[in-house]
C-alpha positions in Angstrom: 7.4 9.8 -25.6 5.7 8.4 -22.5 2.6 10.5 -23.1 2.5 9.2 -26.6 2.6 5.6 -25.4 -0.2 6.2 -22.9 -2.2 7.8 -25.7 -1.7 4.9 -28.1 -2.6 2.4 -25.4 -5.8 4.3 -24.7 -6.6 4.4 -28.4 -6.0 0.7 -28.7 -8.3 0.1 -25.8 -11.0 2.2 -27.5 -10.6 0.2 -30.8 -10.7 -3.3 -29.4 -12.6 -3.2 -26.1 -16.2 -3.9 -25.5 -18.1 -1.3 -23.6 -16.8 -2.6 -20.3 -13.6 -2.1 -18.4 -11.6 -4.5 -16.3 -10.5 -3.0 -13.0 -8.0 -4.6 -10.6 -8.6 -3.8 -6.9 -5.9 -1.9 -5.2 -5.1 -1.5 -1.5 -7.5 1.1 0.0 -10.2 0.5 -2.6 -13.8 0.2 -1.6 -16.7 -0.5 -4.0 -18.1 3.0 -3.6 -14.7 4.6 -4.2 -14.1 2.5 -7.4 -17.6 3.4 -8.6 -17.1 7.1 -8.0 -13.6 7.2 -9.6 -14.8 5.3 -12.7 -17.9 7.3 -13.4 -20.5 4.7 -12.4 -22.8 4.1 -9.5 -22.4 1.6 -6.7 -25.6 -0.2 -7.8 -24.3 -0.5 -11.4 -21.0 -1.7 -10.2 -22.7 -4.3 -8.0 -24.9 -5.5 -10.8 -21.9 -5.9 -13.1 -20.1 -8.0 -10.5 -22.6 -10.5 -9.0 -19.7 -12.6 -7.7 -19.2 -10.0 -5.0 -21.5 -11.2 -2.3 -20.4 -8.6 0.3 -19.9 -5.1 -1.1 -17.8 -4.2 2.0 -15.4 -7.0 1.4 -13.2 -7.1 -1.7 -9.7 -8.4 -2.3 -6.6 -6.7 -3.6 -5.8 -8.2 -7.0 -9.4 -9.1 -7.6 -10.7 -8.1 -11.1 -14.0 -6.2 -11.3 -16.1 -5.4 -14.4 -17.0 -1.8 -14.8 -19.7 -1.0 -17.3 -18.9 2.1 -19.4 -21.2 2.2 -22.4 -20.4 5.8 -23.2 -16.6 5.4 -22.9 -16.7 8.4 -20.6 -13.5 7.5 -18.8 -11.6 7.1 -22.1 -12.9 10.4 -23.4 -11.9 12.3 -20.3 -8.3 11.0 -20.6 -7.7 11.7 -24.3 -6.9 15.3 -25.2 -9.2 17.1 -27.6 -6.4 17.3 -30.1 -6.6 13.5 -30.7 -10.4 13.6 -31.4 -9.8 13.1 -35.2 -7.5 10.2 -34.6 -9.9 8.6 -32.2 -12.6 8.9 -34.7 -10.5 7.2 -37.3 -10.0 4.3 -34.9 -13.6 4.0 -33.7 -14.3 1.3 -36.3 -12.3 -1.8 -37.1 -9.8 -1.2 -39.9 -10.8 -2.0 -43.4 -8.5 0.1 -45.5 -4.8 -0.1 -46.1 -4.5 3.3 -44.3 -6.2 1.9 -41.3 -3.9 -1.1 -41.2 -0.8 1.2 -41.5 -2.1 3.2 -38.6 -2.5 0.1 -36.4 0.9 -1.2 -37.5 2.5 2.1 -36.3 0.6 1.7 -33.0 1.7 -1.9 -32.5 5.3 -1.1 -33.3 5.5 1.8 -31.0 4.0 -0.1 -28.1 6.2 -3.1 -28.6 9.5 -1.2 -28.9 9.0 0.9 -25.8 9.7 -1.0 -22.6 6.7 -1.0 -20.2 7.4 -1.5 -16.6 4.8 -3.5 -14.9 3.7 -2.5 -11.4 5.0 -4.6 -8.5 2.6 -7.3 -7.7 0.9 -7.1 -4.4 -0.2 -10.1 -2.3 -3.9 -10.6 -2.1 -5.1 -9.1 1.1 -8.7 -8.6 2.1 -9.9 -5.0 2.1 -12.7 -5.3 4.6 -13.2 -1.7 5.6 -16.6 -0.3 4.9 -17.4 3.3 3.9 -18.7 3.8 7.5 -15.4 2.6 9.0 -13.4 4.8 6.7 -15.5 7.8 7.6 -15.1 7.0 11.4 -11.3 6.6 10.9 -11.2 10.0 9.1 -13.2 11.6 12.0 -10.7 10.4 14.6 -7.9 11.6 12.4 -9.5 15.1 12.2 -10.1 15.2 16.0 -6.7 13.9 17.0 -4.5 15.6 14.3 -6.4 18.6 12.9 -3.5 21.0 13.6 -0.9 18.5 12.4 0.7 18.2 9.0 -0.7 15.8 6.4 2.0 13.3 7.3 1.0 13.6 10.9 -2.6 12.8 10.0 -1.6 9.8 8.0 0.5 8.5 11.0 -2.5 8.8 13.3 -4.6 6.7 10.9 -1.8 4.2 10.7 -1.8 3.7 14.5 -5.5 2.8 14.4 -4.9 0.4 11.5 -1.9 -1.1 13.4 -4.2 -1.7 16.4 -6.8 -3.5 14.2 -4.0 -5.8 13.0 -2.6 -6.3 16.5 -3.7 -9.1 18.8 -3.6 -6.6 21.7 -6.6 -4.7 20.4 -10.0 -5.3 18.9 -9.9 -6.5 15.2 -12.1 -3.7 13.7 -11.9 0.0 13.4 -15.0 0.9 15.3 -14.1 -1.2 18.4 -10.5 0.1 18.4 -11.7 3.7 18.4 -14.5 3.2 20.9 -12.5 1.1 23.3 -12.7 2.6 26.8 -10.2 5.4 27.7 -8.3 5.1 24.4 -9.1 8.3 22.4 -10.0 11.5 24.1 -12.2 12.7 21.2 -14.6 9.9 21.9 -15.2 11.1 25.5 -15.4 14.8 24.6 -17.6 14.4 21.5 -15.1 15.6 18.9 -15.4 12.2 17.2 -18.9 13.1 16.1 -17.8 16.1 14.0 -17.6 15.6 10.2 -14.2 14.7 8.8 -12.5 17.3 6.7 -11.1 16.6 3.2 -7.5 16.4 4.2 -8.3 13.8 6.9 -10.2 11.7 4.4 -7.2 11.8 2.0 -4.9 10.9 4.9 -6.9 7.8 5.6 -6.7 6.6 2.0 -3.0 7.3 2.0 -2.6 5.2 5.2 -4.5 2.4 3.4 -2.1 2.5 0.4 1.3 3.9 -0.3 2.0 5.6 3.1 1.0 2.7 5.3 4.5 2.6 6.7 4.8 6.1 8.0 4.2 5.2 11.7 6.0 1.9 11.5 4.6 -0.5 14.1 3.4 2.2 16.4 0.4 1.4 18.6 0.3 4.6 20.5 0.8 8.3 20.1 0.6 11.4 22.3 1.7 15.0 22.7 4.1 15.0 25.6 3.8 18.8 26.0 0.1 18.6 27.0 -0.3 15.0 28.2 -1.5 14.7 31.8 -0.7 10.9 31.9 3.0 10.0 31.5 2.7 6.2 31.2 3.8 6.4 27.5 7.1 8.0 28.4 8.5 4.6 29.3 7.6 2.9 26.0 9.9 2.7 23.0 9.7 5.7 20.6 9.2 4.7 17.0 9.0 8.1 15.3 8.3 11.8 16.1 6.0 13.7 13.7 5.1 17.3 14.4 3.9 17.5 18.0 3.1 13.8 18.3 5.5 11.2 19.6 4.6 7.7 18.4 5.3 4.6 20.5 5.2 0.8 20.1 
């Protein structure tokens, strides 16, 4: 039934919408990510949204216009079996049969309860693609042998530091702060991030932001040469890393 509801909503969008889509910015979104996931280019997305003065700074809850003249996104989400139905709805209804079809659509959508997603407070997403790439590289270097959850937790620690008054207020300065991350001194930070580390960063920027709690530090006590973190309060242990506040 849920699949039918989704299908009917998509068909309704195809029927009534102009060749543009309204997109609501979510936590972890960047302009390039939105463009990539919606089948357009960053330049086209920027041109469609002249109100965005800085492409590296968008807000959660902000509505963007996405140009989609070929309805490629809609086409990719509707099964081939519905092609004939979509064709029937491609023009505004003029016949009694068309009106009956739309009446069925309207009745089905109205009688099935639709749960709206929880509203999120508007928070600035001010991480550029370069910062996200840098964060993914430190995650790879620090947690390449850890689980996905362990990688997410490392990303969360960096983000916690950005938000803490004890550390610099941007990803680059947090990572390159003196004597903070060994991969900076041994050059591992310069290696390309792997796909799982990139995914871990986006998870840390969205639904898994809580994994490391309010941790500001992490270390592997088995191989650590400095023991100063032993005295700090432990927040969580994930794989071989102990996280501290």
